[in-house]
C-alpha positions in Angstrom: 19.2 -124.8 11.2 19.2 -128.6 11.5 15.5 -129.5 12.4 14.3 -132.9 13.2 10.6 -133.6 13.9 9.9 -136.8 15.7 6.2 -137.6 15.5 3.3 -139.9 15.0 1.7 -140.1 11.8 -1.8 -139.6 13.1 -0.8 -136.8 15.6 -2.5 -133.5 15.0 0.2 -131.5 16.6 2.9 -133.3 14.6 1.1 -132.3 11.4 0.8 -128.7 12.6 4.6 -128.6 13.5 5.5 -129.9 10.0 3.2 -127.2 8.4 4.8 -124.6 10.5 8.2 -125.3 9.1 6.9 -125.8 5.5 5.2 -122.4 5.5 8.5 -120.8 6.6 10.5 -122.9 4.0 12.6 -124.4 6.8 14.0 -127.7 5.8 13.4 -130.5 8.4 13.8 -134.2 8.7 10.5 -135.9 9.7 10.9 -139.2 11.6 8.0 -141.5 12.5 8.8 -142.2 16.1 6.6 -145.4 16.3 8.3 -146.9 13.1 12.0 -145.7 13.8 12.0 -144.5 17.4 14.8 -142.3 18.8 18.4 -143.4 19.6 19.3 -143.4 23.2 21.6 -140.4 22.8 18.9 -138.4 21.1 16.4 -139.3 23.8 18.8 -138.4 26.5 19.6 -135.0 24.7 15.9 -134.2 24.5 15.3 -135.2 28.1 18.2 -132.8 29.3 16.7 -130.0 27.1 13.1 -130.2 28.2 13.1 -132.4 31.4 11.9 -136.0 31.7 8.4 -135.1 32.9 7.6 -133.0 29.9 8.7 -135.9 27.6 6.1 -138.3 28.7 2.6 -138.4 27.2 0.6 -138.6 30.4 -2.6 -139.2 28.4 -1.3 -142.7 27.4 -2.7 -145.3 29.8 0.5 -147.1 29.9 2.3 -144.1 31.1 1.0 -144.6 34.7 3.7 -147.1 35.1 6.4 -144.5 34.9 5.3 -142.8 38.1 6.3 -146.0 39.9 9.8 -146.2 38.5 12.3 -144.9 41.0 15.2 -143.8 38.8 15.2 -141.5 35.8 17.5 -143.9 34.0 14.8 -146.6 34.3 12.1 -144.2 33.1 14.3 -143.2 30.0 14.8 -146.9 29.3 11.0 -147.4 29.3 10.5 -144.4 26.9 13.3 -145.9 24.6 11.6 -149.3 24.7 8.0 -148.0 24.1 8.0 -144.8 22.0 4.2 -144.7 22.3 4.8 -143.1 25.7 6.7 -140.1 24.3 4.6 -136.9 23.8 4.7 -135.7 20.2 6.0 -133.9 18.3 9.6 -133.7 19.5 11.3 -131.0 17.6 15.1 -130.8 17.9 17.5 -128.1 16.6 20.9 -129.3 17.6 21.0 -129.3 21.5 17.7 -127.4 21.8 14.4 -129.2 21.8 10.7 -128.8 22.4 8.0 -131.4 23.1 4.5 -130.5 21.8 3.3 -127.6 19.5 5.6 -124.7 20.5 5.8 -122.1 17.6 6.8 -119.3 20.1 10.1 -121.2 20.9 10.7 -122.1 17.2 10.6 -118.5 16.2 13.7 -117.8 18.3 15.6 -120.5 16.4 15.1 -118.7 13.1 
């Protein structure tokens, strides 16, 4: 397994995801999404795996703008430019990915 956890330092679900993998002694790479962001290829890969709508943090007040963008490419570009709009944690295992706290899915990866 090659686990990457993209999260925000103050996100409770990100901390829970990191704890989940630590308890199972699974090595992972933690990436602060606000500081380092995601590459465009990573973002596209996650969007293909989970869907664009699941990737958006709709609780963020700035996310309302995404509803008015017509094309998915424009929405992805906005998420790339402003990673605060991405729901965390984003957990990647190769081409597989989850958004949010999803321990049931992670069990199938082991």
